[in-house]
C-alpha positions, -999 to 999 in steps of 0.1 A, spaced: 794 -11 -345 829 -27 -339 844 -3 -368 821 27 -362 811 31 -328 799 64 -334 774 57 -358 742 65 -348 717 39 -364 683 53 -350 691 85 -371 688 97 -409 690 73 -436 689 44 -410 659 55 -397 644 56 -427 653 24 -437 642 7 -405 606 29 -408 603 14 -445 609 -21 -435 585 -22 -406 561 -3 -427 561 -29 -457 562 -59 -435 534 -47 -410 510 -33 -437 522 -59 -464 525 -89 -442 505 -83 -412 475 -65 -427 473 -72 -465 483 -109 -464 459 -116 -433 432 -96 -446 430 -114 -477 429 -149 -457 401 -134 -435 383 -125 -464 385 -160 -481 374 -177 -450 344 -153 -446 332 -159 -481 333 -196 -476 321 -195 -442 290 -219 -447 315 -246 -462 341 -241 -435 310 -248 -407 300 -277 -428 338 -292 -428 339 -285 -390 307 -307 -385 326 -331 -403 357 -330 -386 346 -326 -352 315 -346 -348 306 -381 -357 322 -385 -393 301 -418 -397 267 -399 -395 276 -367 -413 281 -366 -446 310 -345 -461 299 -313 -479 294 -322 -518 309 -290 -531 344 -285 -538 361 -281 -507 399 -285 -516 407 -246 -511 390 -246 -476 408 -279 -466 441 -266 -476 432 -235 -454 423 -262 -425 453 -250 -404 435 -216 -399 401 -233 -385 408 -266 -376 410 -259 -338 381 -238 -336 342 -240 -336 318 -221 -356 316 -191 -338 353 -188 -338 366 -200 -372 382 -166 -374 400 -168 -340 435 -176 -357 435 -141 -368 425 -123 -332 454 -143 -319 477 -125 -347 461 -95 -340 472 -97 -303 508 -105 -310 509 -76 -336 494 -52 -308 519 -68 -280 549 -62 -304 536 -23 -311 530 -19 -277 568 -26 -273 581 -5 -300 559 22 -298 563 27 -260 599 20 -259 604 56 -244 581 51 -217 589 35 -184 588 -2 -174 555 5 -156 534 20 -180 544 -4 -207 534 -33 -185 504 -16 -179 493 -15 -216 502 -49 -219 478 -60 -188 450 -41 -207 456 -63 -237 455 -93 -216 425 -83 -198 408 -76 -232 418 -110 -243 405 -128 -214 373 -112 -222 372 -123 -254 381 -154 -248 355 -160 -219 331 -145 -240 336 -165 -273 348 -199 -262 363 -203 -298 379 -235 -295 363 -269 -306 367 -284 -270 365 -271 -235 401 -287 -227 415 -260 -256 394 -230 -242 409 -236 -204 442 -239 -217 443 -208 -233 425 -192 -204 449 -205 -180 476 -194 -203 464 -159 -204 456 -156 -167 496 -170 -163 510 -140 -185 485 -115 -167 498 -129 -131 534 -132 -145 535 -92 -159 519 -81 -124 544 -100 -101 571 -82 -126 554 -49 -116 559 -57 -80 595 -67 -85 600 -35 -101 589 -15 -75 604 -35 -45 642 -33 -36 644 -62 -14 664 -89 -34 649 -117 -18 613 -107 -24 624 -104 -59 640 -138 -59 609 -154 -44 584 -136 -72 610 -149 -99 606 -186 -82 567 -182 -86 566 -169 -121 590 -200 -130 570 -226 -112 534 -213 -125 551 -215 -165 567 -248 -158 532 -264 -141 516 -248 -173 540 -265 -196 537 -296 -180 500 -298 -184 502 -289 -219 525 -318 -226 501 -342 -206 474 -331 -225 493 -333 -258 502 -369 -251 467 -380 -240 454 -364 -273 478 -383 -293 466 -414 -279 432 -408 -277 437 -401 -315 455 -433 -322 431 -454 -304 403 -438 -322 421 -445 -355 426 -482 -347 389 -486 -338 381 -472 -369 405 -491 -388 390 -524 -372 356 -515 -380 366 -509 -417 379 -542 -417 352 -560 -404 331 -546 -428 353 -557 -459 354 -589 -443 
């Protein structure tokens, strides 16, 4: 841009290259690759459900599935946080992110107001789905996700109000509210992470002690 400031990179071959890159990224990575993973998860759903029982319930009383579960365990990063009803939920989150990006890109010529309205509709749909499905394995995870979506929804609405109001003091107040809400949520997430790590470590120590007693 410094050498050729008159270059219009949104026209001609530059636009074609950009659209080609976007198409390959969106359909190759976003659709084909994740569709392949989702298809595999769906085909092996019964094994994944059995592994979920073994993972989230008392492993001492539930036998590990006898089938070859190597592939499913390697893909556990996709389903380990969810329950049986929501084993595919990671792909719903990916779809939400893709839709948000598409809204931001496709509606770039629309006003800030209408772009935000479209984002709010997506967030409302996700809140409804989250409440209806309750996809996470623990109540705390579900509550954190709903809280996150609500904070995004409130922040976007405050952004709309800030865009419509000319008073700088009111805008500053709204900005402060947005920062406070997100800071509180971040603190809650950190606290929950620390508590989970403590409980996991405590549970691991108790299991090690039990195993040691058995061997003695």
